[in-house]
LUMNU-923845 format. One record per residue (C-alpha): x, y, z. Coordinates in nm, 4 decimals. Each point is the difference from the previous one (the first is absolute). Layout:
BEGIN
x, y, z
X, Y, Z $
...
This chain:
BEGIN
x, y, z
1.8472, 5.7551, -1.0351 $
0.0500, 0.3776, 0.1201 $
-0.2877, 0.1499, 0.1113 $
-0.0038, 0.3486, -0.1600 $
-0.2399, 0.2821, -0.1622 $
0.1170, 0.1948, -0.2892 $
-0.2205, 0.3071, -0.0961 $
0.0691, 0.0420, -0.3771 $
-0.1355, 0.3493, -0.1638 $
0.1250, 0.2000, -0.2786 $
-0.0015, 0.3297, -0.0418 $
-0.0310, 0.1735, -0.2857 $
0.3256, 0.0433, -0.1637 $
0.0765, -0.3886, 0.0338 $
-0.3248, -0.0448, -0.2219 $
0.0831, 0.2773, -0.2396 $
-0.1713, 0.3081, 0.0844 $
-0.3656, -0.0219, 0.0117 $
0.0024, -0.3302, 0.0881 $
-0.0291, -0.2885, -0.2546 $
-0.2501, -0.2035, 0.2599 $
-0.0623, -0.3644, -0.0645 $
-0.3736, -0.1118, 0.1117 $
0.0058, -0.0160, 0.4302 $
0.3831, 0.1686, 0.0267 $
-0.1179, 0.1408, 0.3120 $
0.3783, -0.0142, 0.3119 $
-0.0159, -0.3805, 0.0596 $
0.0937, -0.1315, 0.3128 $
0.1666, -0.3569, -0.0608 $
-0.0165, -0.2169, 0.3304 $
0.2075, -0.3146, 0.0608 $
-0.1976, -0.3512, -0.1470 $
-0.2550, -0.0371, 0.2246 $
-0.0238, -0.3385, 0.1243 $
-0.3012, -0.1360, -0.1302 $
0.1233, 0.1269, -0.3860 $
0.0578, -0.2866, -0.1718 $
0.2081, -0.0840, -0.3347 $
-0.1366, -0.0077, -0.3600 $
0.0748, -0.1167, -0.3211 $
0.1100, 0.3317, -0.1577 $
-0.1968, -0.0924, -0.2579 $
-0.2695, 0.1623, 0.2251 $
0.1222, 0.2898, 0.0863 $
0.0715, 0.3443, -0.1278 $
0.2775, 0.3183, 0.1014 $
-0.1219, 0.1606, 0.2685 $
-0.0736, 0.4267, 0.0434 $
0.3017, -0.0211, 0.2357 $
0.2454, -0.1827, -0.2625 $
-0.1090, 0.2501, -0.2777 $
0.0716, 0.2862, 0.2299 $
0.3520, -0.1362, 0.0489 $
0.0677, -0.0700, -0.3369 $
-0.1329, 0.3359, -0.0931 $
0.2406, 0.1571, 0.2795 $
0.3050, -0.2328, -0.1438 $
-0.0354, 0.0900, -0.4209 $
-0.1725, 0.3249, 0.0622 $
-0.2517, 0.1074, -0.2636 $
0.1482, 0.1382, -0.3382 $
-0.2411, 0.1620, -0.2560 $
0.2399, 0.0325, -0.1896 $
0.2302, -0.3189, -0.2173 $
0.3333, 0.0492, 0.1255 $
0.2714, -0.2855, -0.0014 $
0.0871, -0.1756, 0.3224 $
0.3139, -0.0777, 0.1982 $
0.0439, -0.2981, -0.2609 $
-0.0718, 0.2073, -0.2810 $
-0.3448, -0.1611, -0.0929 $
-0.3071, 0.2838, -0.1098 $
-0.2144, -0.0088, 0.3045 $
-0.3139, 0.2013, 0.0941 $
-0.2641, 0.0088, 0.3042 $
0.0477, -0.2198, 0.2928 $
0.3333, -0.2000, -0.1566 $
-0.1817, -0.1156, -0.3438 $
0.2585, -0.0883, -0.2360 $
-0.0831, 0.1438, -0.3379 $
-0.1110, -0.3013, -0.2509 $
-0.0573, 0.0355, -0.3718 $
-0.3534, 0.0124, 0.0422 $
-0.0198, 0.2757, 0.2282 $
0.1193, 0.2352, -0.3204 $
0.1942, 0.2310, 0.2295 $
0.3461, 0.1320, -0.0263 $
0.2170, 0.1912, 0.2721 $
-0.1433, 0.3391, 0.0196 $
-0.3683, -0.0939, -0.0326 $
-0.2317, 0.0909, 0.2829 $
-0.2869, -0.2103, 0.1208 $
-0.3093, 0.0812, 0.2076 $
-0.0947, -0.1141, 0.3629 $
-0.2493, -0.2272, -0.1621 $
0.2309, -0.1646, -0.2111 $
0.2616, -0.0441, 0.3155 $
-0.2686, -0.1962, 0.2047 $
-0.0720, -0.1726, -0.3404 $
0.3820, -0.1275, -0.0099 $
0.0033, -0.0644, 0.3906 $
-0.2819, -0.2102, -0.0293 $
0.0598, -0.2147, -0.3130 $
0.3964, -0.0202, 0.1368 $
-0.1384, -0.1373, 0.3630 $
-0.2306, -0.2548, -0.1693 $
0.2883, -0.1345, -0.1559 $
0.2117, 0.0001, 0.2744 $
-0.2639, -0.2107, 0.2012 $
-0.0017, -0.2661, -0.2527 $
0.3872, -0.0106, -0.0434 $
-0.0753, -0.0614, 0.4041 $
-0.2872, -0.2600, -0.0191 $
0.1986, -0.2094, -0.2790 $
0.3881, 0.0210, 0.1496 $
-0.1988, -0.0993, 0.3633 $
-0.2583, -0.2593, -0.1071 $
-0.1537, -0.1458, 0.2630 $
0.1814, 0.1493, 0.2514 $
-0.2152, 0.1891, 0.2991 $
0.0870, 0.3639, 0.0290 $
-0.0660, 0.2969, 0.2634 $
-0.1107, 0.3137, -0.1623 $
0.2946, 0.1249, 0.0795 $
0.2342, -0.2416, -0.1247 $
-0.2095, -0.0217, -0.2722 $
0.0551, 0.4252, -0.0198 $
0.3461, -0.0589, 0.0032 $
0.0785, -0.2298, -0.2881 $
-0.2705, 0.1908, -0.2096 $
0.2449, 0.2847, 0.0441 $
0.2994, -0.2277, -0.0944 $
-0.1561, -0.0867, -0.3033 $
-0.1056, 0.3658, -0.0735 $
0.3516, 0.1041, 0.0755 $
0.2357, -0.2587, -0.1771 $
-0.2548, -0.1364, -0.2513 $
-0.1050, -0.3351, -0.0648 $
0.3290, -0.1466, -0.1711 $
0.2086, 0.0991, 0.3237 $
-0.2393, -0.2256, 0.2052 $
-0.0016, -0.3398, -0.2262 $
0.0945, -0.3003, 0.0444 $
0.3314, 0.0447, -0.1747 $
0.0470, 0.3773, 0.1275 $
-0.0723, -0.0591, 0.3813 $
0.0325, -0.3821, 0.0796 $
0.0569, 0.0748, 0.3226 $
-0.3177, 0.1662, 0.0699 $
-0.1948, -0.2990, -0.1785 $
0.1412, -0.2353, 0.2106 $
-0.1150, 0.1676, 0.2694 $
-0.3097, 0.0171, -0.0967 $
0.0195, -0.3473, -0.0643 $
0.1307, -0.1184, 0.3109 $
-0.2520, 0.2559, 0.1660 $
0.2189, 0.2097, 0.2010 $
-0.1291, 0.3187, 0.0604 $
0.3549, 0.0887, 0.1499 $
0.1563, -0.0882, -0.2851 $
-0.2197, 0.1727, -0.2156 $
0.0470, 0.3428, 0.1722 $
0.4224, -0.0530, -0.0223 $
-0.0653, -0.0178, -0.3937 $
-0.1820, 0.3498, -0.0105 $
0.2991, 0.2391, -0.0439 $
0.0186, 0.0805, -0.3408 $
0.2798, 0.2977, 0.0147 $
0.1317, 0.0741, -0.3934 $
-0.1222, 0.2036, -0.2602 $
0.1994, 0.0125, -0.3233 $
0.2632, -0.2065, 0.0790 $
0.0725, 0.2274, 0.3539 $
-0.0906, -0.0087, 0.3193 $
-0.2955, 0.3087, 0.1052 $
-0.0218, 0.1010, 0.3882 $
-0.3769, 0.0640, -0.0806 $
-0.0001, -0.3982, -0.0579 $
0.1603, -0.0258, 0.3163 $
-0.3150, 0.1424, 0.2060 $
-0.2372, -0.1541, -0.2596 $
0.1331, -0.3548, 0.1332 $
-0.0121, 0.0707, 0.3019 $
-0.3449, 0.1485, 0.0047 $
-0.1409, -0.2879, -0.1857 $
0.1940, -0.2579, 0.2459 $
-0.1647, 0.1927, 0.3130 $
-0.3433, -0.0450, -0.1918 $
0.0452, -0.3199, -0.0563 $
0.0909, -0.1268, 0.2846 $
-0.1584, 0.2594, 0.2547 $
-0.2720, 0.1922, -0.1808 $
0.2313, 0.3435, 0.0615 $
-0.1110, 0.1492, -0.3296 $
0.1666, 0.3216, 0.1850 $
0.3420, 0.1811, -0.2149 $
0.3022, -0.1301, 0.1657 $
0.1791, 0.3350, -0.1407 $
-0.1971, 0.1807, 0.3246 $
0.0847, -0.2524, 0.2258 $
């Protein structure tokens, strides 16, 4: 594993002006996995602050409901609107609601990863990459039916093969350049604990 440092500091413009700060969202220095770190079951892990920063950088923070690249109504940090949200395109939400939605979406993605990986032990950064995948593409896409190769890699406990299944480059039936970078970033997180933005490399 490459021993690399990546410093992540989000500017006010990335956070959506006067900052939608997540708890403990000070600039974070991420280092490659310490030799003493051990893998744990996904059920024991939670998304790291470094992942939250990377996701905010990828998704942006939007207070007004808009349609994403696939045409779905979206708000906050990439939150897909559901009927229970009672929101329509053009509606505006508060910073507190943005944080509520992000917390809920992350908890859902964490639970999806725990279900998909079962008892496969993961480093924090491997878990983070899988949480980003679940958040970005949805549970159906990474189900047994939607991603049989990913499930085969997990069953075989083949971490390299899992990394090779983290690319999802299409939205709404079309290839999206932003997803190419996001997939590269996700793979770098999984393999090297490198949370940096590949666009700035």
